[in-house]
C-alpha positions in Angstrom: 23.8 -85.3 -146.7 24.2 -81.4 -147.5 20.2 -81.0 -147.4 20.3 -82.3 -143.6 22.2 -79.5 -142.6 19.5 -76.9 -143.7 16.6 -77.7 -141.5 17.7 -80.3 -139.1 14.3 -80.6 -137.1 11.7 -81.0 -139.6 10.4 -84.7 -140.2 9.4 -85.7 -143.5 5.9 -85.5 -144.2 3.6 -88.3 -145.7 5.7 -90.9 -144.2 4.4 -94.3 -145.9 3.8 -96.6 -142.5 4.0 -99.5 -144.4 7.7 -100.7 -143.5 7.7 -104.0 -145.5 6.9 -101.8 -148.4 10.0 -99.7 -148.1 12.9 -102.1 -146.6 14.6 -101.6 -150.3 17.2 -105.1 -150.5 16.3 -105.9 -146.8 12.9 -106.9 -148.1 13.6 -110.5 -148.6 15.3 -110.9 -145.2 12.0 -110.3 -143.3 10.8 -113.4 -141.5 12.0 -116.1 -139.4 14.8 -118.3 -140.7 16.7 -121.5 -140.1 19.9 -122.5 -140.9 21.1 -125.9 -140.5 24.9 -125.6 -142.2 26.6 -123.0 -140.5 30.3 -123.0 -140.0 32.1 -121.0 -137.8 36.2 -120.9 -137.9 37.3 -119.3 -134.8 40.5 -119.0 -132.4 41.8 -121.2 -130.1 45.2 -121.6 -128.3 46.4 -124.5 -130.3 45.1 -123.1 -133.6 41.8 -122.4 -135.8 38.9 -124.3 -134.7 36.0 -125.3 -137.4 32.8 -125.4 -136.0 29.3 -126.7 -137.5 26.4 -124.5 -136.1 22.5 -124.4 -136.4 20.9 -120.5 -136.9 17.5 -119.3 -135.7 17.0 -115.8 -136.8 13.9 -113.5 -136.6 13.5 -110.1 -138.4 10.4 -108.4 -137.7 9.4 -104.8 -139.1 9.5 -101.5 -137.1 7.7 -98.5 -137.7 9.6 -95.9 -139.8 12.3 -93.8 -138.0 13.4 -90.4 -138.1 16.2 -88.2 -137.0 14.6 -84.6 -137.8 14.5 -85.1 -142.0 16.3 -88.3 -142.1 14.2 -91.1 -142.7 14.8 -95.1 -141.6 12.8 -98.3 -142.2 14.3 -101.1 -140.5 13.9 -104.6 -139.1 14.4 -105.8 -135.6 16.4 -109.0 -135.4 17.3 -111.5 -132.8 20.2 -114.4 -133.8 20.3 -117.4 -131.8 23.1 -120.1 -132.4 23.5 -123.5 -131.0 26.1 -126.3 -132.0 24.0 -129.4 -133.6 22.5 -131.3 -131.1 22.8 -129.1 -128.2 20.3 -126.6 -126.2 23.3 -124.1 -124.8 23.8 -120.9 -126.4 26.9 -120.7 -128.7 25.9 -117.4 -130.0 23.4 -114.7 -129.4 23.1 -111.3 -131.1 20.4 -108.4 -131.3 20.2 -105.3 -132.8 18.3 -103.5 -136.4 19.2 -103.7 -140.3 18.0 -100.5 -141.3 17.5 -98.9 -145.1 17.8 -95.4 -145.6 16.1 -94.6 -149.1 17.1 -91.2 -149.9 20.9 -92.3 -149.7 20.6 -96.2 -150.4 22.4 -97.0 -147.4 22.1 -100.2 -145.5 23.1 -100.2 -141.9 23.5 -103.1 -139.3 23.5 -102.6 -135.7 24.5 -105.3 -133.3 24.9 -106.0 -129.7 26.3 -109.5 -128.3 26.5 -110.4 -124.8 30.3 -110.6 -124.3 30.5 -107.1 -123.9 31.0 -105.7 -127.5 28.7 -103.4 -129.7 29.4 -102.7 -133.6 27.5 -100.8 -136.4 28.4 -101.3 -139.8 27.2 -99.8 -143.4 27.3 -100.0 -146.9 25.6 -98.9 -150.1 22.9 -100.8 -152.1 20.4 -100.1 -155.4 16.8 -100.8 -153.4 16.7 -104.2 -155.7 20.1 -105.4 -155.1 20.2 -109.0 -154.7 23.8 -108.9 -152.9 25.4 -106.5 -150.8 28.0 -105.9 -148.3 28.2 -103.8 -144.9 31.5 -102.8 -143.1 32.3 -101.5 -139.5 35.8 -100.6 -138.6 37.3 -100.2 -134.9 38.3 -96.6 -134.1 35.7 -95.2 -137.0 33.2 -92.6 -135.2 30.5 -93.4 -137.7 30.3 -96.9 -138.1 32.4 -98.4 -135.7 33.1 -101.0 -132.9 33.2 -100.7 -129.1 34.1 -103.6 -126.7 35.2 -103.9 -123.4 38.7 -103.6 -122.2 39.4 -107.5 -121.8 38.4 -108.0 -125.6 40.1 -104.9 -126.4 43.1 -106.2 -125.2 42.8 -110.1 -125.8 41.2 -110.3 -129.2 40.7 -107.1 -130.6 38.3 -106.6 -133.6 39.9 -104.6 -136.0 37.2 -105.0 -138.6 33.9 -106.8 -139.5 32.0 -107.4 -143.1 29.1 -109.1 -143.8 28.4 -110.0 -147.3 24.6 -110.7 -147.7 23.0 -113.0 -151.0 19.4 -113.3 -151.9 19.0 -116.6 -153.5 16.5 -117.6 -156.2 14.8 -119.7 -154.0 13.6 -117.2 -151.9 16.0 -117.9 -148.8 19.2 -115.9 -148.3 22.9 -116.6 -146.9 25.6 -114.5 -145.3 29.3 -114.7 -145.2 31.0 -112.9 -142.4 34.6 -112.3 -141.4 36.3 -110.6 -138.6 39.4 -109.6 -138.1 41.0 -110.1 -134.7 44.1 -108.9 -133.3 44.9 -111.8 -130.5 47.5 -110.9 -128.3 50.8 -112.9 -128.7 50.0 -113.5 -132.3 52.2 -112.0 -135.1 49.4 -112.0 -137.6 45.5 -111.0 -137.8 43.1 -113.9 -137.4 40.2 -114.1 -140.0 37.4 -115.4 -137.8 35.0 -116.7 -140.4 31.3 -117.6 -140.3 28.8 -118.7 -143.0 25.1 -119.7 -143.2 22.2 -120.4 -145.8 18.8 -120.0 -144.5 15.4 -121.1 -145.1 12.1 -119.2 -144.4 10.0 -121.0 -141.5 7.8 -118.1 -140.9 6.4 -114.8 -142.0 7.2 -111.3 -140.5 5.0 -109.6 -138.1 3.7 -106.2 -139.5 4.9 -103.2 -138.0 2.8 -101.6 -135.1 1.2 -99.2 -137.8 0.1 -101.8 -139.9 -1.9 -103.9 -137.3 -5.0 -102.0 -137.3 
């Protein structure tokens, strides 16, 4: 990071416009995906509830992004989840997966329509087949922010995601959200996991569509 402090305004020269070619460990995740074996363990008043779910996730490349000398490549994503046999939204999430080649840092941003946002990060080699990211409440770099009700009643203390790229071309995730629930003596581990199969190719980033 020290190299940023010398000149924080000058953008890198000769940036490769092909995002798909520069996504590092995120490259296998680009595309349209479906998961039919999702499993969610969430808190209820009478104890944990286990719920099966169906995933639909789209991840499409964006043009390279610069913050002065910092260069990021990324995927814009939308995740939509329903219960088996239903059409009502069970979970909806949007954001970006980002890769910073210079520091080998992965970032994920998320926003959900229950009044919560977060940003998680981790390190991985460009050819990594498994990697983890994490966000913690109170951190100013990679943290979690929620509306007052959620922060009081179902406070998210941390959020951790592990991604595994499968040999068959799919990928899977395991997610653990540590909650402090009002009135509960111990933290609750809200878990989600799913395996995904590709059903569509990614749309090239705008600079590569001509």
